[in-house]
C-alpha positions as CSV (number, residue, x, y, z in Angstrom):
1,X,0.1,0.0,0.2
2,X,1.3,3.4,-0.9
3,X,2.5,6.0,1.9
4,X,-0.2,9.0,2.2
5,X,1.3,12.1,0.5
6,X,-1.5,14.6,0.5
7,X,-0.2,17.2,-2.3
8,X,3.4,17.7,-3.3
9,X,3.1,20.5,-5.5
10,X,6.1,21.1,-8.6
11,X,6.5,23.9,-11.0
12,X,8.3,23.6,-13.9
13,X,8.5,26.3,-17.2
14,X,7.5,24.0,-20.5
15,X,8.4,27.1,-22.3
16,X,8.9,30.8,-21.6
17,X,5.3,31.9,-21.0
18,X,4.1,28.6,-20.3
19,X,4.2,26.8,-17.2
20,X,3.6,23.3,-15.5
21,X,1.8,23.0,-12.3
22,X,2.3,19.3,-10.7
23,X,0.3,18.4,-7.7
24,X,1.3,15.0,-6.8
25,X,-1.3,13.6,-4.3
26,X,-2.8,9.4,-4.0
27,X,-5.4,11.0,-2.0
28,X,-8.2,10.5,-5.0
29,X,-8.7,8.3,-7.6
30,X,-9.4,10.5,-10.5
31,X,-7.0,12.9,-12.4
32,X,-7.7,16.2,-12.9
33,X,-6.4,18.6,-15.5
34,X,-6.8,22.1,-16.1
35,X,-5.5,24.7,-18.8
36,X,-5.9,28.0,-17.8
37,X,-5.2,31.2,-20.4
38,X,-4.9,34.2,-19.1
39,X,-4.9,38.2,-20.5
40,X,-5.4,41.6,-19.1
41,X,-9.2,42.1,-18.8
42,X,-10.2,45.1,-21.2
43,X,-13.4,46.2,-22.5
44,X,-12.9,45.5,-25.7
45,X,-11.7,41.9,-24.9
46,X,-14.0,40.9,-23.1
47,X,-17.1,39.9,-24.6
48,X,-14.7,38.4,-27.0
49,X,-13.5,36.1,-24.6
50,X,-16.6,34.6,-23.1
51,X,-18.0,33.8,-26.5
52,X,-14.3,32.3,-27.5
53,X,-14.8,29.9,-24.7
54,X,-17.9,28.6,-25.5
55,X,-17.4,28.2,-29.2
56,X,-13.8,26.3,-28.4
57,X,-16.0,23.9,-26.1
58,X,-18.0,22.6,-29.3
59,X,-15.4,21.1,-31.3
60,X,-12.0,20.3,-32.5
61,X,-10.2,19.7,-35.8
62,X,-10.5,16.2,-35.3
63,X,-14.0,15.6,-33.3
64,X,-16.3,18.3,-34.9
65,X,-19.3,18.5,-32.6
66,X,-20.6,17.9,-29.5
67,X,-22.3,14.5,-30.2
68,X,-18.4,13.4,-31.2
69,X,-16.9,14.9,-28.1
70,X,-19.5,13.3,-25.9
71,X,-18.8,10.0,-27.4
72,X,-15.3,10.0,-27.1
73,X,-15.5,11.2,-23.2
74,X,-17.2,7.8,-22.7
75,X,-14.6,5.6,-24.3
76,X,-12.4,7.6,-22.2
77,X,-14.2,6.0,-18.9
78,X,-16.4,8.7,-18.3
79,X,-14.3,11.7,-18.3
80,X,-15.9,15.0,-18.1
81,X,-15.1,18.3,-19.3
82,X,-15.9,21.6,-19.3
83,X,-14.8,25.5,-20.2
84,X,-15.8,29.0,-18.8
85,X,-14.4,32.2,-17.9
86,X,-13.5,34.0,-14.9
87,X,-11.9,37.1,-13.7
88,X,-8.8,37.7,-11.2
89,X,-8.6,41.4,-10.5
90,X,-7.4,43.0,-13.4
91,X,-7.2,40.0,-15.5
92,X,-9.7,37.5,-17.7
93,X,-8.9,33.9,-17.5
94,X,-10.2,31.4,-20.1
95,X,-10.7,28.1,-17.9
96,X,-10.7,24.2,-19.7
97,X,-11.0,21.5,-17.1
98,X,-10.9,17.8,-17.6
99,X,-10.9,14.9,-15.0
100,X,-10.2,11.4,-15.8
101,X,-9.7,7.9,-13.6
102,X,-6.4,7.3,-12.5
103,X,-4.5,4.5,-14.3
104,X,-4.4,2.6,-11.5
105,X,-7.7,1.6,-11.6
106,X,-7.7,0.8,-14.9
107,X,-7.3,-2.6,-16.9
108,X,-3.4,-3.4,-18.1
109,X,-4.1,-3.3,-21.3
110,X,-5.8,0.3,-21.4
111,X,-4.6,3.1,-22.8
112,X,-2.6,5.7,-20.6
113,X,-5.6,7.6,-19.6
114,X,-3.7,10.7,-18.0
115,X,-1.9,11.4,-21.5
116,X,-5.5,11.0,-23.3
117,X,-6.6,13.2,-21.0
118,X,-4.0,15.6,-21.2
119,X,-3.8,15.2,-25.3
120,X,-7.4,15.8,-25.3
121,X,-8.1,19.0,-23.5
122,X,-5.2,20.6,-25.4
123,X,-6.8,19.8,-28.7
124,X,-10.0,21.4,-27.0
125,X,-8.0,24.6,-25.9
126,X,-5.6,24.7,-28.8
127,X,-6.8,23.2,-31.9
128,X,-10.2,24.1,-32.5
129,X,-12.5,23.4,-35.8
130,X,-11.8,25.9,-38.5
131,X,-13.9,26.2,-41.6
132,X,-13.2,28.9,-44.3
133,X,-10.6,30.8,-42.4
134,X,-12.8,31.3,-39.4
135,X,-14.6,29.3,-36.9
136,X,-17.8,27.7,-37.6
137,X,-20.7,30.0,-38.5
138,X,-22.9,28.0,-36.9
139,X,-21.2,27.5,-33.4
140,X,-20.3,31.0,-32.9
141,X,-24.0,32.4,-33.8
142,X,-25.4,29.9,-31.2
143,X,-22.9,30.9,-28.4
144,X,-23.4,34.5,-29.1
145,X,-26.7,33.7,-28.4
146,X,-26.3,31.7,-25.6
147,X,-23.6,34.5,-23.7
148,X,-26.2,37.1,-24.7
149,X,-28.7,34.9,-22.8
150,X,-26.5,34.8,-20.1
151,X,-25.7,38.6,-19.7
152,X,-29.9,39.3,-19.9
153,X,-30.3,37.2,-16.9
154,X,-28.0,38.6,-14.6
155,X,-30.8,40.3,-12.8
156,X,-32.3,37.0,-12.0
157,X,-29.8,36.6,-9.2
158,X,-30.4,39.3,-7.4
159,X,-28.1,38.6,-4.9
160,X,-25.3,38.3,-7.5
161,X,-26.6,41.2,-9.7
162,X,-25.9,43.5,-6.5
163,X,-22.6,42.3,-5.8
164,X,-21.7,42.9,-9.6
165,X,-23.0,46.1,-9.6
166,X,-21.3,47.5,-6.4
167,X,-18.2,46.3,-8.2
168,X,-18.9,48.1,-11.0
169,X,-19.9,51.4,-8.9
170,X,-16.2,50.8,-7.2
171,X,-14.3,50.8,-10.4
172,X,-16.2,52.5,-13.0
173,X,-13.9,52.9,-16.1
174,X,-11.6,50.4,-15.0
175,X,-10.9,46.6,-16.0
176,X,-12.1,45.4,-12.1
177,X,-15.6,46.7,-12.9
178,X,-16.2,44.8,-15.9
179,X,-18.6,41.7,-16.3
180,X,-17.0,38.8,-17.1
181,X,-19.3,37.6,-19.8
182,X,-19.1,41.1,-21.6
183,X,-21.7,43.4,-23.3
184,X,-24.5,42.4,-25.2
185,X,-23.8,45.6,-27.9
186,X,-20.5,44.3,-28.4
187,X,-22.1,41.2,-29.6
188,X,-22.7,42.6,-32.7
189,X,-19.1,43.2,-34.0
190,X,-18.0,39.4,-33.2
191,X,-18.1,36.9,-36.7
192,X,-16.4,33.8,-37.2
193,X,-13.1,35.2,-38.7
194,X,-12.3,38.2,-36.7
195,X,-13.1,36.0,-33.7
196,X,-10.9,33.1,-35.1
197,X,-8.0,35.8,-35.2
198,X,-8.4,37.0,-31.9
199,X,-7.8,33.6,-30.9
200,X,-4.4,33.5,-32.7
201,X,-3.1,36.7,-31.3
202,X,-4.4,35.2,-28.0
203,X,-2.5,32.2,-27.9
204,X,0.7,33.8,-28.8
205,X,0.4,36.7,-25.9
206,X,-1.7,35.3,-23.2
207,X,-0.3,33.5,-20.0
208,X,-0.9,30.1,-20.3
209,X,-0.5,27.5,-16.9
210,X,-1.0,23.9,-17.1
211,X,-2.4,22.2,-13.9
212,X,-2.2,18.5,-13.1
213,X,-3.4,16.8,-9.9
214,X,-3.2,13.0,-9.0
215,X,-1.1,10.1,-8.6
216,X,1.9,11.3,-10.5
217,X,4.9,9.8,-8.4
218,X,5.8,7.2,-11.4
219,X,4.6,9.8,-14.0
220,X,7.1,11.7,-16.4
221,X,4.6,14.9,-16.6
222,X,6.8,17.0,-18.1
223,X,7.5,14.6,-21.1
224,X,3.9,14.0,-21.8
225,X,3.5,17.7,-21.9
226,X,6.6,18.4,-23.7
227,X,5.3,15.5,-26.7
228,X,1.9,17.1,-27.1
229,X,1.3,18.1,-30.9
230,X,-0.4,21.2,-29.5
231,X,2.2,22.1,-27.1
232,X,5.1,22.0,-29.7
233,X,2.8,24.5,-31.8
234,X,2.9,27.3,-29.3
235,X,5.7,29.9,-29.2
236,X,7.5,30.9,-26.3
237,X,6.5,34.0,-25.4
238,X,6.7,37.4,-23.0
239,X,3.1,36.8,-21.5
240,X,1.0,40.1,-21.2
241,X,-1.0,39.6,-17.9
242,X,-1.3,42.1,-14.9
243,X,0.1,41.0,-11.3
244,X,-2.7,42.4,-8.9
245,X,-1.0,44.0,-5.9
246,X,-2.0,46.2,-3.1
247,X,-1.7,49.7,-3.6
248,X,-1.5,52.9,-1.8
249,X,-5.4,54.3,-2.5
250,X,-6.1,58.2,-1.5
251,X,-8.7,58.7,1.1
252,X,-11.7,60.6,0.5
253,X,-14.7,61.9,3.1
254,X,-17.7,61.6,0.6
255,X,-19.1,58.0,0.2
256,X,-21.1,57.2,-2.7
257,X,-24.4,55.7,-2.3
258,X,-26.6,53.9,-5.0
259,X,-29.7,52.6,-5.4
260,X,-31.7,50.4,-8.1
261,X,-35.3,49.8,-7.9
262,X,-36.8,46.2,-8.6
263,X,-39.7,44.1,-8.6
264,X,-38.1,42.3,-5.8
265,X,-39.8,41.3,-1.7
266,X,-36.4,41.2,-0.1
267,X,-34.0,43.9,-0.7
268,X,-30.4,43.0,-1.4
269,X,-27.5,45.5,0.2
270,X,-24.1,45.3,-0.7
271,X,-21.4,47.6,1.2
272,X,-18.0,47.6,-0.8
273,X,-14.9,48.8,1.2
274,X,-11.5,49.5,0.1
275,X,-8.8,48.3,2.1
276,X,-6.3,51.4,3.0
277,X,-3.1,51.1,4.0
278,X,0.1,53.1,4.3
279,X,3.9,52.6,2.9
280,X,5.3,50.4,5.8
281,X,2.3,48.3,5.9
282,X,1.8,47.5,2.2
283,X,5.5,46.3,2.7
284,X,3.8,43.5,5.2
285,X,4.0,40.1,3.8
286,X,0.9,38.5,5.6
287,X,-1.1,41.3,4.7
288,X,-3.7,38.9,2.6
289,X,-3.6,36.7,5.3
290,X,-4.4,39.2,7.8
291,X,-7.2,40.5,5.3
292,X,-8.7,36.8,5.2
293,X,-8.8,36.5,8.8
294,X,-10.5,40.0,9.7
295,X,-13.2,39.2,6.7
296,X,-13.7,35.8,8.6
297,X,-14.3,37.6,12.2
298,X,-16.1,40.1,10.2
299,X,-18.9,38.0,8.4
300,X,-17.4,34.9,7.3
301,X,-19.2,32.5,9.6
302,X,-22.2,32.1,11.9
303,X,-19.8,32.9,14.6
304,X,-19.2,36.2,12.7
305,X,-19.8,39.7,14.0
306,X,-22.1,40.4,11.1
307,X,-24.1,37.6,11.6
308,X,-24.2,38.2,15.5
309,X,-25.0,41.7,15.7
310,X,-27.1,42.3,12.7
311,X,-28.9,39.1,12.0
312,X,-29.3,37.8,15.3
313,X,-29.2,40.2,18.0
314,X,-30.9,43.1,16.0
315,X,-32.6,40.8,13.5
316,X,-32.3,43.5,10.7
317,X,-31.1,40.8,8.2
318,X,-32.4,37.6,7.0
319,X,-28.7,36.7,5.9
320,X,-25.5,38.7,6.4
321,X,-22.2,38.0,5.6
322,X,-19.1,39.3,4.3
323,X,-16.6,38.2,1.3
324,X,-12.5,39.4,0.8
325,X,-11.2,39.9,-2.8
326,X,-7.6,40.1,-1.9
327,X,-6.5,40.3,-5.3
328,X,-8.4,43.5,-5.3
329,X,-8.1,44.7,-1.9
330,X,-11.7,45.1,-1.1
331,X,-14.1,43.7,1.7
332,X,-17.4,43.6,0.6
333,X,-20.7,43.3,2.9
334,X,-23.8,41.1,1.8
335,X,-27.1,41.5,3.4
336,X,-30.6,40.2,2.2
337,X,-33.2,43.1,4.6
338,X,-36.7,44.4,4.4
339,X,-37.0,47.1,1.9
340,X,-37.3,50.5,3.6
341,X,-35.1,50.1,6.1
342,X,-32.0,51.8,6.5
343,X,-30.7,50.6,10.3
344,X,-28.8,47.5,8.8
345,X,-26.2,49.6,6.8
346,X,-25.6,51.6,9.6
347,X,-25.5,48.3,11.9
348,X,-23.0,46.7,9.7
349,X,-21.0,49.5,9.3
350,X,-20.3,50.2,13.1
351,X,-19.5,46.0,13.2
352,X,-16.4,46.8,11.0
353,X,-15.3,48.5,14.7
354,X,-16.2,52.0,14.3
355,X,-15.4,54.1,11.4
356,X,-14.0,51.0,9.4
357,X,-11.1,50.4,11.7
358,X,-9.7,46.9,12.9
359,X,-6.9,46.4,14.9
360,X,-5.4,43.0,15.2
361,X,-2.8,42.2,18.2
362,X,-2.4,39.0,20.0
363,X,-4.6,39.9,22.9
364,X,-7.5,40.2,20.2
365,X,-6.3,37.3,18.3
366,X,-6.6,34.8,21.5
367,X,-9.0,37.0,23.9
368,X,-12.1,36.5,22.6
369,X,-14.4,33.8,21.1
370,X,-15.4,35.8,18.0
371,X,-11.6,35.9,17.1
372,X,-10.4,32.7,17.7
373,X,-13.7,31.3,15.8
374,X,-12.5,33.5,13.0
375,X,-9.0,32.2,13.0
376,X,-10.4,28.6,13.3
377,X,-12.8,29.1,10.2
378,X,-9.7,30.0,8.1
379,X,-7.5,27.6,9.0
380,X,-10.6,24.8,8.6
381,X,-11.0,26.3,5.1
382,X,-7.2,25.7,4.7
383,X,-7.4,22.2,5.4
384,X,-10.9,21.7,3.1
385,X,-8.8,23.2,0.0
386,X,-6.0,20.7,0.8
387,X,-9.0,18.0,0.0
388,X,-10.4,19.4,-3.1
389,X,-7.9,19.4,-6.2
390,X,-9.8,21.7,-7.9
391,X,-9.8,24.4,-5.4
392,X,-6.1,23.9,-5.1
393,X,-5.5,24.8,-8.6
394,X,-7.8,27.9,-7.9
395,X,-5.4,28.9,-5.0
396,X,-2.3,28.6,-7.0
397,X,-3.8,30.3,-10.0
398,X,-4.7,33.2,-8.0
399,X,-1.7,33.2,-6.4
400,X,0.2,33.6,-9.5
401,X,-1.3,36.8,-9.9
402,X,-0.1,37.9,-6.6
403,X,3.4,36.6,-7.8
404,X,4.2,34.0,-5.3
405,X,3.2,30.2,-4.9
406,X,2.8,28.6,-1.7
407,X,2.8,25.1,-0.2
408,X,0.4,24.1,2.4
409,X,2.1,24.8,5.3
410,X,3.2,28.0,3.9
411,X,-0.2,29.1,3.5
412,X,-1.4,28.2,6.9
413,X,1.9,29.5,8.8
414,X,0.5,33.1,8.8
415,X,-2.9,32.2,10.0
416,X,-1.3,30.7,12.9
417,X,0.8,33.6,13.9
418,X,-2.4,35.6,13.3
419,X,-3.9,32.9,15.7
420,X,-1.1,33.4,18.3
421,X,-0.1,29.6,18.5
422,X,3.5,30.6,17.3
423,X,3.9,33.0,20.2
424,X,4.2,36.1,18.3
425,X,2.0,38.8,18.2
426,X,0.8,40.0,15.0
427,X,-0.1,43.8,15.3
428,X,-1.6,45.6,12.0
429,X,-4.2,47.8,10.8
430,X,-6.5,47.3,8.4
431,X,-8.5,50.3,7.4
432,X,-11.8,50.0,5.9
433,X,-12.7,53.5,4.2
434,X,-13.8,55.3,1.4
435,X,-11.3,55.9,-1.0
436,X,-10.3,57.9,-4.2
437,X,-12.8,55.7,-6.0
438,X,-15.8,56.0,-3.9
439,X,-15.3,52.5,-2.4
440,X,-17.9,52.3,-0.3
441,X,-20.0,51.8,-3.3
442,X,-23.2,50.4,-2.0
443,X,-26.3,49.0,-1.3
444,X,-28.2,47.1,-3.8
445,X,-32.2,46.8,-2.6
446,X,-35.1,49.4,-2.9
447,X,-35.8,52.2,-1.1
448,X,-32.9,52.5,0.9
449,X,-31.0,55.7,2.2
450,X,-27.6,55.9,3.5
451,X,-23.7,56.7,2.0
452,X,-21.6,55.0,-0.5
453,X,-24.1,51.9,-0.4
454,X,-25.8,49.7,-3.4
455,X,-29.5,48.1,-2.9
456,X,-31.8,46.9,-4.8
């Protein structure tokens, strides 16, 4: 029986701008493969990327429709694949995933399923079906309509729409404020030929990350990648993408409040904050972990300040929580509230510790249950991520845009410091205040009054 090895991480450069990330674990009976194509997020390319990811999943040069692709997945013992787009700060990422059964659980005469899966996913991502110098007309037309429906349906999820609108108000005319699926008005200019031309240019300039997770100790993964015909065709590049790091922001006095009225029975309140730091605090190596633990204390669980103060004690919200976007340096408070009340926004603001100032030290981190619960919540989530290779991919990929890759022990070490378990005090100020971009953007709930809040 093989010894338990939770996850070992190896990073290798395939070509300049193309990186292989190998995560060795024998905990799972499947291999997970992912390809991420990353490029700066702009209004000009956001809709192209959304349509492109949908078109690429429809067929390849050798397997030209979804019926044939489905048959191929069945031949691969029920393998699964998917494609999509995601935003990471100021970057837009095209994602391709495939999950295959581990070869240890197949008959000896079976083909190498890891290699087959890698070859298949590379074919989907890099070798699409092309007709007359462009993508298939029917596929492009259908996927434009599908993406259009996704864009038009964003209001159907009121909580998600409120969060998006808050972000849009905070980052007006900035990449981070763009909707990840693009805009309906930009669909008209997309056709099979210019979409294919865009795809070819993207492959020459984007940052490419290939992730493989599974029992890989006896596998020469870099050889499989280097021998792949589609990888061979890719050229070395100086990849164009944005490394998102905390930045110094100018504080302003006036907050921004936005209200949008929709036919809803429950209002949606979203308050967006910028994390304000001075020059010395920007140098803090554990900065993002401090933000993560603060968010856990503020609204990350049922033991958080928001849940206990706003929902349980004051009964001002049906739901309330907070989220930390550390690649942008923002904390968001989300609540479902009664229409026509402004008390929830004020109490939520007060929960950030009077005027938005939070102070961490050894006394606070160990002195109260809420702080202990906040730290324990973060440690629990990191352990859970260990058990989910998909989460591990996302974590490591996001860290690439902050300039650092870390193993599990490195990831939890700063949290343990904040917890006081290593005998070191962690004293850092976290300022959540309005900035030059009118950060307290908003509540989304009808008939709400307040400052710099977005409500539906």
